[in-house]
C-alpha positions, 0 to 999 in steps of 0.5 A: 037498425035492430039486434036479433038475438036470434041470427045474431046480427046486428040489421042495418036498416036502409033508411037508417040515421047515424049518430042518433044512438041507435046503434050503441043502443043495439050495441047494448042488445049484444052487451047483455045477451052474448056477454053478461052472466046471468048474476051480472043481469041478475046484478043490474035488476037490483039496482033498477029495482032499488033506483027505481028509475027509467032514462026513457019512457021506452026502457021502462017496457022491459029489463034489456030495453031498461040495460040498452037505454040506461047504459045509452045514455049515462056514457053519453050524458051522466053525469053523477055516480050512481050504482048504475052508472058505476056497475056499467063502467065496470062491466065495460072495463071487464068486456073490454068495450070501450067508447 
């Protein structure tokens, strides 16, 4: 499964496995590209620069991957209220994304 920002579509492959977290990850890409303002993306970058952590190696490959991976992790497993977690929850309330 991938989010194609050019086509603005989520593309599901034939061998897609449910419940592996990829759907959530790709949905966060859609939110990043289609809903977040430049200011919100900038604010996320500032938080990540300050907290300087990557949930996975893949999250470290780009800011967009960082957002998708961190959002998926924060909502599923994150226990500590960091600035990153607070910001992600604020974004979800703002854009009326219910999880």
